[in-house]
DOTORDO-171554 format. One line per 8 residues: number of its first residue (from 1); their letters; for each residue x, y, z of C-alpha. Coordinates in nm, 3 decimals, always signed. Layout:
# DOTORDO-171554
NUM> a> X Y Z | ...
//
This chain:
# DOTORDO-171554
1> malavevt> +0.010 +0.001 -0.007 | +0.205 +0.314 -0.122 | +0.121 +0.653 +0.107 | +0.015 +1.005 +0.089 | -0.024 +1.295 +0.260 | -0.317 +1.548 +0.341 | -0.207 +1.902 +0.492 | -0.314 +2.219 +0.668
9> gktdvgcv> -0.142 +2.483 +0.876 | -0.302 +2.817 +1.073 | -0.084 +3.058 +1.209 | -0.212 +3.266 +1.503 | -0.071 +3.611 +1.704 | -0.292 +3.523 +2.022 | -0.485 +3.674 +2.227 | -0.217 +3.911 +2.423
17> rtnnednf> +0.088 +3.977 +2.218 | +0.133 +4.233 +1.922 | +0.367 +4.051 +1.703 | +0.409 +3.694 +1.582 | +0.725 +3.451 +1.670 | +0.626 +3.152 +1.541 | +0.667 +3.031 +1.176 | +0.568 +2.733 +0.986
25> gydsrygi> +0.633 +2.575 +0.654 | +0.610 +2.312 +0.425 | +0.715 +2.142 +0.084 | +0.463 +1.824 +0.035 | +0.683 +1.778 -0.284 | +1.049 +1.634 -0.134 | +0.779 +1.506 +0.259 | +0.877 +1.805 +0.493
33> yvvcdgmg> +0.686 +2.031 +0.789 | +0.865 +2.270 +0.998 | +0.681 +2.461 +1.326 | +0.910 +2.680 +1.496 | +0.878 +2.889 +1.785 | +1.109 +3.247 +1.859 | +1.266 +3.349 +2.158 | +1.455 +3.706 +2.151
41> gqaageva> +1.200 +3.970 +2.169 | +1.075 +4.193 +1.929 | +1.124 +4.116 +1.594 | +1.449 +3.874 +1.706 | +1.202 +3.586 +1.815 | +1.088 +3.663 +1.377 | +1.387 +3.651 +1.259 | +1.542 +3.318 +1.456
49> skigvdvl> +1.212 +3.108 +1.318 | +1.210 +3.199 +0.974 | +1.542 +3.079 +0.955 | +1.464 +2.778 +1.084 | +1.186 +2.724 +0.843 | +1.348 +2.858 +0.587 | +1.656 +2.655 +0.620 | +1.510 +2.355 +0.616
57> lnyfreaa> +1.282 +2.402 +0.335 | +1.506 +2.503 +0.132 | +1.786 +2.174 +0.259 | +1.571 +1.946 +0.149 | +1.491 +2.112 -0.208 | +1.805 +2.109 -0.265 | +1.914 +1.859 -0.189 | +1.674 +1.734 -0.434
65> qsgeyqqv> +1.821 +1.919 -0.716 | +2.156 +1.791 -0.608 | +2.109 +1.470 -0.543 | +2.310 +1.490 -0.227 | +2.233 +1.542 +0.084 | +2.507 +1.767 +0.240 | +2.625 +1.605 +0.610 | +2.652 +1.880 +0.937
73> gkpfpgvs> +2.797 +1.776 +1.241 | +2.847 +1.451 +1.338 | +2.621 +1.117 +1.189 | +2.327 +1.005 +1.427 | +2.404 +0.638 +1.469 | +2.100 +0.376 +1.531 | +1.877 +0.611 +1.248 | +1.783 +0.593 +0.922
81> hssqalas> +1.876 +0.733 +0.610 | +1.605 +0.958 +0.666 | +1.713 +1.104 +0.981 | +2.042 +1.139 +0.912 | +1.927 +1.445 +0.648 | +1.665 +1.565 +0.895 | +1.939 +1.637 +1.198 | +2.198 +1.809 +0.961
89> avqlanht> +1.908 +1.978 +0.850 | +1.799 +2.089 +1.226 | +2.229 +2.131 +1.290 | +2.204 +2.428 +0.996 | +1.970 +2.553 +1.074 | +2.108 +2.683 +1.455 | +2.472 +2.714 +1.287 | +2.265 +2.954 +1.026
97> iydasqrr> +2.028 +3.093 +1.355 | +2.369 +3.112 +1.601 | +2.612 +3.261 +1.324 | +2.373 +3.579 +1.219 | +2.259 +3.644 +1.523 | +2.626 +3.725 +1.589 | +2.601 +3.962 +1.331 | +2.282 +4.109 +1.291
105> agtagmgs> +2.232 +4.425 +1.499 | +1.948 +4.418 +1.797 | +1.941 +4.000 +1.687 | +2.195 +3.888 +1.976 | +2.106 +3.592 +2.193 | +1.799 +3.466 +1.965 | +1.703 +3.126 +1.969 | +1.440 +2.934 +1.812
113> tlvavlvk> +1.282 +2.540 +1.933 | +1.175 +2.359 +1.609 | +1.001 +2.029 +1.577 | +0.960 +1.824 +1.193 | +0.879 +1.563 +1.057 | +1.038 +1.413 +0.752 | +0.811 +1.153 +0.553 | +0.925 +0.896 +0.254
121> gnllssan> +0.748 +0.673 +0.189 | +0.568 +0.438 +0.521 | +0.863 +0.594 +0.717 | +0.836 +0.993 +0.915 | +1.133 +1.125 +1.068 | +1.107 +1.335 +1.343 | +1.284 +1.615 +1.527 | +1.294 +1.854 +1.781
129> vgdsriyl> +1.464 +2.138 +1.965 | +1.361 +2.367 +2.256 | +0.944 +2.241 +2.407 | +0.761 +2.282 +2.035 | +0.522 +1.862 +2.052 | +0.447 +1.646 +1.845 | +0.204 +1.429 +1.870 | +0.054 +1.090 +1.674
137> mrqgaiqq> -0.331 +1.020 +1.636 | -0.386 +0.688 +1.599 | -0.663 +0.438 +1.588 | -0.845 +0.598 +1.824 | -0.500 +0.737 +2.053 | -0.290 +1.007 +2.140 | +0.084 +0.971 +2.155 | +0.321 +1.300 +2.196
145> lthdhslv> +0.595 +1.132 +2.047 | +0.874 +1.442 +2.167 | +1.004 +1.520 +2.434 | +1.035 +1.912 +2.559 | +1.424 +2.052 +2.620 | +1.333 +2.275 +2.864 | +1.294 +2.271 +3.280 | +1.007 +2.181 +3.396
153> meqlrrgi> +1.012 +1.910 +3.190 | +1.293 +1.791 +3.349 | +1.151 +1.770 +3.659 | +0.915 +1.601 +3.613 | +1.103 +1.299 +3.407 | +1.308 +1.336 +3.760 | +1.051 +1.323 +4.002 | +1.113 +1.655 +4.134
161> itreeaeh> +0.756 +1.801 +4.091 | +0.485 +1.634 +4.001 | +0.245 +1.673 +3.716 | +0.037 +1.930 +3.851 | +0.327 +2.134 +3.983 | +0.475 +2.095 +3.599 | +0.132 +2.310 +3.503 | +0.183 +2.538 +3.690
169> sasqhiil> +0.514 +2.597 +3.735 | +0.684 +2.976 +3.725 | +0.989 +2.825 +3.531 | +0.814 +2.727 +3.258 | +0.952 +2.939 +2.966 | +1.285 +2.818 +3.049 | +1.440 +2.625 +2.769 | +1.695 +2.378 +2.790
177> ralgseed> +1.782 +2.355 +2.415 | +1.720 +2.591 +2.139 | +1.841 +2.642 +1.817 | +2.066 +2.932 +1.803 | +2.178 +3.005 +2.162 | +2.485 +2.772 +2.120 | +2.719 +2.697 +1.839 | +2.627 +2.309 +1.838
185> vqpdvedl> +2.292 +2.156 +1.909 | +2.150 +1.847 +1.997 | +1.797 +1.776 +1.819 | +1.627 +1.452 +1.893 | +1.565 +1.260 +1.630 | +1.371 +0.942 +1.537 | +1.198 +0.664 +1.307 | +0.857 +0.583 +1.300
193> valaddil> +0.637 +0.361 +0.999 | +0.343 +0.521 +0.887 | +0.001 +0.389 +0.879 | -0.292 +0.524 +0.689 | -0.513 +0.747 +0.881 | -0.217 +0.826 +1.110 | -0.227 +1.211 +1.180 | +0.054 +1.460 +1.329
201> lmtsdglt> +0.026 +1.789 +1.450 | +0.317 +1.948 +1.518 | +0.206 +2.276 +1.729 | +0.434 +2.591 +1.978 | +0.432 +2.570 +2.306 | +0.130 +2.887 +2.255 | -0.169 +2.586 +2.232 | -0.021 +2.294 +2.440
209> kyvrdeei> -0.026 +2.525 +2.813 | -0.431 +2.547 +2.684 | -0.484 +2.213 +2.598 | -0.497 +1.818 +2.677 | -0.369 +1.582 +2.472 | -0.716 +1.389 +2.545 | -0.932 +1.749 +2.397 | -0.624 +1.742 +2.169
217> lkivssaa> -0.757 +1.355 +2.038 | -1.131 +1.463 +2.074 | -1.084 +1.788 +1.826 | -0.895 +1.680 +1.568 | -1.111 +1.320 +1.518 | -1.454 +1.470 +1.551 | -1.357 +1.741 +1.274 | -1.427 +1.666 +0.903
225> mleeacds> -1.174 +1.821 +0.801 | -0.776 +1.897 +0.904 | -0.887 +2.299 +0.810 | -1.154 +2.220 +1.095 | -0.972 +2.069 +1.310 | -0.676 +2.360 +1.323 | -0.875 +2.623 +1.371 | -1.090 +2.437 +1.676
233> lidtarrr> -0.743 +2.404 +1.842 | -0.639 +2.728 +1.799 | -0.959 +2.853 +1.909 | -0.962 +2.654 +2.206 | -0.632 +2.786 +2.333 | -0.739 +3.192 +2.264 | -1.079 +3.098 +2.485 | -0.850 +2.997 +2.726
241> ggddnitc> -0.665 +3.287 +2.756 | -0.405 +3.273 +2.471 | -0.124 +3.444 +2.608 | +0.138 +3.346 +2.373 | +0.184 +3.259 +2.014 | -0.032 +2.957 +1.879 | +0.023 +2.719 +1.592 | -0.112 +2.469 +1.461
249> llvkiver> +0.032 +2.178 +1.178 | -0.193 +1.905 +1.112 | -0.025 +1.606 +0.868 | -0.261 +1.334 +0.828 | -0.085 +1.013 +0.598 | -0.369 +0.886 +0.327 | -0.379 +0.623 +0.102 | -0.209 +0.714 -0.221
257> pwyesifq> -0.413 +0.604 -0.557 | -0.253 +0.329 -0.776 | -0.198 +0.571 -1.043 | +0.016 +0.767 -0.867 | +0.219 +0.510 -0.690 | +0.316 +0.420 -1.043 | +0.436 +0.729 -1.166 | +0.598 +0.822 -0.806
265> rwfsggpq> +0.820 +0.511 -0.869 | +0.899 +0.634 -1.263 | +1.002 +0.974 -1.170 | +1.094 +0.986 -0.858 | +1.473 +0.978 -0.714 | +1.642 +1.046 -0.415 | +1.920 +1.240 -0.310 | +2.276 +1.064 -0.146
273> wqnsi> +2.532 +1.169 +0.086 | +2.807 +1.395 -0.007 | +3.146 +1.388 +0.190 | +3.103 +1.518 +0.555 | +3.185 +1.872 +0.646
//
């Protein structure tokens, strides 16, 4: 069975802030989907998140044209070819944001969270840095695929605080990993086999601080279309306070018609690896 993708996305400034530091983007031709949440205040966060999205999209567009994946940073052991490429793209985005923060006036210290998914056939590769999240909704259940790189979640994982304390902690904004904060970053990368009717939600924390996992599942499952689900998720976060920017990107895995599968086999080819840099 061949698989294809349906996708929709939306970002909202929220109810309190005057500027939107979130960015998202995707290119279904190359199977790349990205959400970034910028940090740094004023225009700096917007700059960082836009760089993050643009660099990832361009990495895979250029790889398709050149036939080669550019290796950036150290290889990641135990993951697929696709996840290696995704990790390299994240490292390139980190270097680009870090270099820009050193050169541009008013952007010192800017950074961004990132979640990204690469879809190749029936393989999903995911990457994350920071506290933006990826959820998988499959067969009536929801699972968070990413682990937040935040002080509160690290305290929760170590048993220092309870989940209720984590939800009300004044330290929720403290991020332990972000693009651009240092010269090198360690993204989490994983592989997953895709199934027909899987739905991925990629979102900034402006949503997840207000909408619980089981509510996300209910809203998405009851919506007639992905666009309706995206709007409902954002509206729910806004009604409950919306003190941050809110971004949702929904990716649904669907069966590909047989004739599209034949076309895909005839005319598609995957990039190979360049020498490491």
